[in-house]
N, C-alpha and C positions, 0 to 999 in steps of 0.2 A: 245498315243495309249490305250485303254482299253482292258483288258482281255476278251475273249469271255465267255458268261454266259450260253449261250444254244448252242445246235449242230448247229442251223442255223447261229448263229454269228461266228462260226468257219469256216463254209462253206464260208460265207462273207468274213471272213478275209484272208483265203486262195486265194479266187477269186481275191480280191484286191492286194495281194502281188505277184501273179504269173506274171503279167508285168514287175514288178521291178527286180524279179529274173531272168526272161529271158533277161531283158535289160543287167544285169550284166554278166550273162552268154554269151551274144553276144560281149560284150566289152572285156572279157577275151580272147575269141576265136580271135577277131580281133588283140589285142594287141599281142598275141602269134604268130599269122601270121606275123605281122609287124616285129616282131623280127626274125622270121625265114628268111624272106626276106632279112633282113639287114645282116644275117649271110651267106646265100647260094650265093647271087649275088656276092660278092667279090671273094668267093671260085670258082665261074664259070668264074671270069675275067669278069663279065658283069657290065656295066656302070649303077650305080644306078640311075643317073638322067634320064636315057634313059627309064628305068622300073619303073617310078614313079607310074603308074596307072596298076597294074596288078590285075587280078582276083584272088580270093582265090584259085580256082582250079589250075590256073598256077604255083601260089607259091607252092602248094603241089606236083605237077607234077614235077617242077623243083628240088625239094627237092628229090624226089624219084629218079628221074634220076641221079642226083648227087650221092646219096648212092650207087646206082647200079654200078656206074662207078668207084668206089673205087676199089683199088687193093685187091684181096682176102687175100694177106698177112696180112692185117688189122685185119681180123677176124680168129683168130685160129680155126682149126677144131678139135684138139685133145680133148680127154675128160678132162673136168675142173677138177682141183686139181691134175693133173700129173705133174711131174717135166718137163718133155718134153714141155708140154703145158706152164709152167712157163717161160721156157728159150726162147721158140719161141716168147712168147708175149713180154718179156724183150728185146729180140733182136730187134723186130719189133718197140718197143718204143724208144729204143735207136737210130735206123737208123732215125726214123722221126724227133727226138729230133736234131740230127745231121743235118738234113737238114733245120729245122726250125729256131733253136737257133741263127745261125750267120745271117740269114736274118733278124731277128727282133730287132737286136740291144739292148736288154734290159741290157745285161751284156756287160762288156768290152771283147775284144777278148781274153785276157790271161786267165780271168776267166772262159769264156766260154769253152777254150780248156782245161783247169784244170778239170772243171766239166765232160766234156765228157770222158777225159781219166779216170777219177776216176769211172764213170758208166761203161766203158769198163772194167776195172780191175775187177769190180764186176762180170761181166760175165764170166771172165776167171777164177775167184775164184770158182765160180759155186755155184748154189742153191740159193734159195731165203734167204734173211736176217733172216727169221723166223725159219730157220733149224740150225742156230747157237746155241750152248748148252747155255741156261741160267741158272745161279744159282738158287737153290731152294729157296724160301722165308723162312725167319727165323720164327719159330713158335711164335706166339704172345699170351702172357699169358692172361688169360681170368681175368677179374677182380673179386675179392671176393666180394659177395652180402652178406649182413647181414642176418641172419637168419629170417624166416618168423615170423611175430608177433613183432618183435622189432621196436623201434620207427624210425629206420633209414630207413626203407622200406616204401616208399609211395605207397598206393594203391588207385585207384579211387572209391571205394565202401566203 
């Protein structure tokens, strides 16, 4: 493809590229909707083979309905950054993990139980891990530079 030399050439180039860009945009939208359908249908307990031909609007409506039906405890309403909000969010995540972890059988049951117990202990000890005191970093000595004009200092000019 050659570069446009005149204003008219640039307009022609845009005109010829527009359908290609639109095709790519539609392909991205369709791929995302397909992924969304694959994520939402199992969460709704729906059989994916039964819903093989869903309209885009149906997929979006099912997703919106699913998100609206989620319990309000998953979305903390406290001001972000507050310690209470952190604890509520941590507790909600821990409860969700306690339900999901045994069902997914990724870890051995003993390891899963140890992990959950460790996370529960973090709840009891209180506060986010970032609130534990950290030692101050040691000062770093700056390297000695040679005096200006000496042959040891390279300059680009």
